[in-house]
ROBA-269754 format. One record per residue (C-alpha): residue number from 1; residue in one letter; x, y, z. Coordinates in pm, 1 decimal. Example, Ala and Ser with C-alpha at 12.3 -4.5 7.8 and 13.67 -1.06 7.14 Angstrom:
+-----+---------+----------+----------+----------+
: num : residuo :       px :       py :       pz :
+-----+---------+----------+----------+----------+
:   1 :       A :   1230.0 :   -450.0 :    780.0 :
:   2 :       S :   1367.0 :   -106.0 :    714.0 :
+-----+---------+----------+----------+----------+
This chain:
+-----+---------+----------+----------+----------+
: num : residuo :       px :       py :       pz :
+-----+---------+----------+----------+----------+
:   1 :       M :    660.0 :    308.7 :   -554.1 :
:   2 :       L :    970.1 :    342.7 :   -772.1 :
:   3 :       T :    943.9 :    -26.6 :   -860.7 :
:   4 :       G :    578.8 :     -1.6 :   -960.8 :
:   5 :       M :    463.8 :   -231.7 :   -680.2 :
:   6 :       L :    256.5 :     52.7 :   -535.2 :
:   7 :       M :    113.6 :    348.8 :   -721.9 :
:   8 :       P :    165.2 :    688.6 :   -562.7 :
:   9 :       S :   -144.6 :    858.3 :   -423.9 :
:  10 :       G :    -11.0 :   1182.6 :   -568.5 :
:  11 :       G :    273.9 :   1309.4 :   -778.7 :
:  12 :       D :    502.1 :   1109.1 :  -1005.2 :
:  13 :       A :    867.5 :   1015.0 :  -1043.0 :
:  14 :       L :   1077.5 :    970.9 :  -1354.8 :
:  15 :       L :   1342.8 :    704.5 :  -1396.5 :
:  16 :       H :   1551.8 :    761.5 :  -1708.0 :
:  17 :       G :   1271.4 :    975.4 :  -1849.1 :
:  18 :       N :    999.1 :    717.1 :  -1784.4 :
:  19 :       S :    705.5 :    789.8 :  -1555.1 :
:  20 :       I :    644.2 :    537.2 :  -1278.4 :
:  21 :       K :    271.4 :    596.8 :  -1335.1 :
:  22 :       R :    246.7 :    595.3 :  -1716.6 :
:  23 :       D :    549.5 :    385.1 :  -1819.0 :
:  24 :       T :    549.3 :    126.9 :  -1539.2 :
:  25 :       D :    655.2 :   -167.3 :  -1758.7 :
:  26 :       E :    950.8 :     26.3 :  -1901.7 :
:  27 :       V :   1054.3 :    142.1 :  -1554.0 :
:  28 :       R :   1044.8 :   -216.3 :  -1428.2 :
:  29 :       R :   1264.0 :   -334.7 :  -1717.4 :
:  30 :       S :   1528.8 :    -69.1 :  -1647.4 :
:  31 :       L :   1530.2 :   -110.6 :  -1271.0 :
:  32 :       G :   1707.2 :   -375.0 :  -1064.5 :
:  33 :       L :   1565.5 :   -466.8 :   -725.7 :
:  34 :       C :   1736.5 :   -665.0 :   -452.7 :
:  35 :       Q :   1484.7 :   -710.4 :   -175.1 :
:  36 :       Q :   1573.5 :   -756.3 :    190.3 :
:  37 :       H :   1466.7 :  -1119.4 :    182.9 :
:  38 :       D :   1592.0 :  -1327.0 :   -109.8 :
:  39 :       V :   1314.0 :  -1409.7 :   -357.1 :
:  40 :       L :   1457.3 :  -1730.5 :   -501.7 :
:  41 :       F :   1334.5 :  -2072.0 :   -610.2 :
:  42 :       D :   1500.8 :  -2360.5 :   -422.8 :
:  43 :       T :   1479.8 :  -2603.5 :   -715.6 :
:  44 :       I :   1646.4 :  -2401.9 :   -992.7 :
:  45 :       S :   2011.8 :  -2316.3 :  -1038.5 :
:  46 :       V :   2207.3 :  -1992.2 :  -1013.4 :
:  47 :       E :   2236.0 :  -1974.5 :  -1392.7 :
:  48 :       E :   1865.4 :  -2047.6 :  -1441.7 :
:  49 :       H :   1770.2 :  -1764.0 :  -1202.5 :
:  50 :       L :   1980.3 :  -1518.7 :  -1400.9 :
:  51 :       R :   1843.1 :  -1642.9 :  -1735.2 :
:  52 :       L :   1483.4 :  -1623.3 :  -1612.2 :
:  53 :       T :   1532.7 :  -1269.8 :  -1477.8 :
:  54 :       M :   1699.0 :  -1157.2 :  -1799.3 :
:  55 :       R :   1419.0 :  -1296.0 :  -2015.6 :
:  56 :       I :   1154.6 :  -1130.0 :  -1800.1 :
:  57 :       R :   1337.6 :   -798.7 :  -1831.3 :
:  58 :       S :   1423.3 :   -816.4 :  -2202.7 :
:  59 :       N :   1199.5 :   -820.7 :  -2508.7 :
:  60 :       T :   1458.1 :   -981.7 :  -2736.0 :
:  61 :       I :   1648.2 :  -1305.4 :  -2707.3 :
:  62 :       D :   1996.7 :  -1315.6 :  -2851.3 :
:  63 :       E :   2124.7 :  -1635.0 :  -2689.0 :
:  64 :       A :   2494.2 :  -1558.6 :  -2746.2 :
:  65 :       A :   2460.8 :  -1212.0 :  -2590.6 :
:  66 :       E :   2249.6 :  -1358.4 :  -2310.3 :
:  67 :       D :   2515.0 :  -1622.9 :  -2236.4 :
:  68 :       R :   2790.6 :  -1357.8 :  -2230.6 :
:  69 :       Q :   2595.9 :  -1133.8 :  -1994.4 :
:  70 :       I :   2507.4 :  -1419.9 :  -1759.6 :
:  71 :       A :   2873.2 :  -1527.4 :  -1748.7 :
:  72 :       E :   2980.6 :  -1167.9 :  -1675.0 :
:  73 :       I :   2723.6 :  -1124.5 :  -1396.4 :
:  74 :       M :   2825.7 :  -1458.4 :  -1240.1 :
:  75 :       R :   3188.4 :  -1341.6 :  -1251.0 :
:  76 :       Q :   3098.8 :  -1006.4 :  -1092.8 :
:  77 :       V :   2902.9 :  -1164.3 :   -807.9 :
:  78 :       M :   3161.4 :  -1440.4 :   -762.4 :
:  79 :       L :   2927.6 :  -1731.4 :   -840.2 :
:  80 :       T :   3081.5 :  -1873.2 :  -1159.9 :
:  81 :       E :   3190.4 :  -2196.2 :   -993.2 :
:  82 :       H :   2841.8 :  -2235.9 :   -842.9 :
:  83 :       K :   2640.7 :  -2172.4 :  -1160.6 :
:  84 :       A :   2486.9 :  -2521.9 :  -1173.1 :
:  85 :       K :   2404.8 :  -2538.0 :   -801.1 :
:  86 :       L :   2042.5 :  -2531.6 :   -696.0 :
:  87 :       V :   1952.5 :  -2245.3 :   -463.3 :
:  88 :       R :   1884.3 :  -2483.7 :   -176.2 :
:  89 :       E :   2255.6 :  -2580.0 :   -190.2 :
:  90 :       L :   2380.2 :  -2220.2 :   -152.0 :
:  91 :       S :   2493.5 :  -2044.6 :    165.4 :
:  92 :       G :   2319.0 :  -1727.6 :    280.1 :
:  93 :       G :   2601.3 :  -1515.7 :    137.2 :
:  94 :       M :   2578.1 :  -1686.6 :   -201.9 :
:  95 :       K :   2200.5 :  -1634.9 :   -209.3 :
:  96 :       R :   2255.4 :  -1264.4 :   -138.5 :
:  97 :       K :   2508.0 :  -1242.9 :   -423.4 :
:  98 :       L :   2262.3 :  -1417.4 :   -656.1 :
:  99 :       S :   1993.0 :  -1166.2 :   -560.9 :
: 100 :       L :   2237.8 :   -885.1 :   -642.4 :
: 101 :       G :   2318.8 :  -1052.1 :   -974.3 :
: 102 :       M :   1949.2 :  -1070.6 :  -1056.5 :
: 103 :       A :   1920.8 :   -696.6 :   -987.4 :
: 104 :       L :   2205.7 :   -632.3 :  -1233.5 :
: 105 :       I :   2110.2 :   -860.0 :  -1520.0 :
: 106 :       G :   1981.5 :   -688.9 :  -1833.3 :
: 107 :       G :   2200.2 :   -380.6 :  -1801.0 :
: 108 :       T :   2000.7 :   -206.2 :  -1529.6 :
: 109 :       Q :   2115.1 :    149.7 :  -1464.3 :
: 110 :       T :   1926.2 :    203.3 :  -1140.2 :
: 111 :       I :   1937.9 :    -51.6 :   -861.1 :
: 112 :       I :   1739.8 :    -51.7 :   -538.9 :
: 113 :       L :   1901.0 :   -247.5 :   -256.7 :
: 114 :       D :   1688.2 :   -312.8 :     49.7 :
: 115 :       E :   1913.9 :   -414.2 :    338.9 :
: 116 :       P :   2162.4 :   -591.7 :    105.2 :
: 117 :       T :   2376.6 :   -734.8 :    386.8 :
: 118 :       S :   2097.4 :   -831.9 :    624.2 :
: 119 :       G :   2178.7 :  -1158.4 :    801.7 :
: 120 :       L :   2527.9 :  -1197.8 :    653.8 :
: 121 :       D :   2842.6 :  -1289.0 :    843.8 :
: 122 :       V :   3130.7 :  -1039.1 :    853.1 :
: 123 :       E :   3322.9 :  -1194.0 :    561.3 :
: 124 :       S :   3016.6 :  -1214.3 :    335.4 :
: 125 :       R :   2921.6 :   -857.8 :    431.0 :
: 126 :       Q :   3266.8 :   -735.0 :    326.6 :
: 127 :       Q :   3237.6 :   -919.8 :     -6.4 :
: 128 :       V :   2896.3 :   -764.5 :    -74.7 :
: 129 :       W :   3031.6 :   -418.7 :     17.0 :
: 130 :       E :   3316.2 :   -463.7 :   -231.5 :
: 131 :       L :   3069.9 :   -579.4 :   -495.9 :
: 132 :       I :   2848.9 :   -272.0 :   -437.6 :
: 133 :       R :   3154.5 :    -44.9 :   -467.4 :
: 134 :       T :   3231.0 :   -205.2 :   -805.3 :
: 135 :       L :   2869.7 :   -193.5 :   -926.8 :
: 136 :       R :   2818.3 :    174.7 :   -859.9 :
: 137 :       Q :   3034.1 :    275.4 :  -1156.3 :
: 138 :       G :   2791.1 :    411.0 :  -1417.6 :
: 139 :       R :   2480.9 :    326.6 :  -1211.1 :
: 140 :       S :   2255.2 :    485.9 :   -955.7 :
: 141 :       I :   2209.0 :    281.2 :   -641.5 :
: 142 :       I :   1942.0 :    351.3 :   -384.0 :
: 143 :       M :   2007.4 :    151.3 :    -69.1 :
: 144 :       S :   1828.9 :    117.0 :    261.8 :
: 145 :       T :   2025.0 :      4.5 :    564.2 :
: 146 :       Q :   1996.2 :      3.5 :    942.7 :
: 147 :       H :   2376.3 :     12.5 :    976.2 :
: 148 :       I :   2531.6 :    359.0 :    981.7 :
: 149 :       E :   2878.2 :    211.2 :    917.6 :
: 150 :       E :   2742.6 :     54.5 :    597.4 :
: 151 :       A :   2601.1 :    388.8 :    481.2 :
: 152 :       D :   2927.3 :    559.5 :    577.1 :
: 153 :       E :   3127.5 :    303.7 :    380.5 :
: 154 :       L :   2914.8 :    288.5 :     65.0 :
: 155 :       A :   2707.2 :    604.2 :     21.7 :
: 156 :       D :   2780.6 :    932.0 :   -152.2 :
: 157 :       R :   2470.2 :   1080.6 :     11.7 :
: 158 :       V :   2272.9 :    966.7 :    315.0 :
: 159 :       C :   1911.1 :   1036.4 :    403.1 :
: 160 :       I :   1805.2 :    950.6 :    757.6 :
: 161 :       M :   1432.2 :    912.9 :    804.3 :
: 162 :       S :   1215.9 :    869.7 :   1110.9 :
: 163 :       H :    842.8 :    800.6 :   1097.4 :
: 164 :       G :    832.8 :    889.1 :    725.3 :
: 165 :       K :   1006.2 :   1225.1 :    766.6 :
: 166 :       V :   1356.2 :   1324.2 :    652.8 :
: 167 :       I :   1559.2 :   1426.8 :    956.2 :
: 168 :       A :   1904.2 :   1448.1 :    793.8 :
: 169 :       L :   2030.6 :   1461.9 :    434.3 :
: 170 :       G :   2387.2 :   1504.8 :    313.7 :
: 171 :       T :   2723.0 :   1337.0 :    272.9 :
: 172 :       P :   2822.4 :   1083.3 :    538.9 :
: 173 :       Q :   3086.7 :   1329.2 :    666.2 :
: 174 :       N :   2834.7 :   1615.2 :    697.5 :
: 175 :       I :   2582.5 :   1393.4 :    876.2 :
: 176 :       K :   2844.3 :   1279.4 :   1129.2 :
: 177 :       R :   2930.9 :   1644.9 :   1202.0 :
+-----+---------+----------+----------+----------+
């Protein structure tokens, strides 16, 4: 619902002062989403994915600023040396990093991560964790995970839900107690 994919049957939510019901387009532009399964095109490159996402999210095109931001995002997600590679040539970990980069492009302040390390090997998982730690500076990140150690490692607050109901809410330390 926060992404505007589904409309709430009741109530509303505000993201940076914009209603998810009335200002859906503005909410979508300010929100980064990294879905559980990578939504990527096999036949376009890392750089082209970031450029496409940025142009969808932004109303203006300043090519120099766009180039700088794409280069910075590729640096942050550790894909600079792979910028010309087609998605079909990337490992699972690199695809995950590209999906994270797409969630960041355009200066998003709120990012939703749905199972960001799903299917990754231990080394790639650690790299993504470090990236998330870096990205959280100056941003709000909402993350779903099945792994309690991931929530413990990355979250300031944890909400445990079962069958649509909140059963625990607090800091990782308070939840463990």
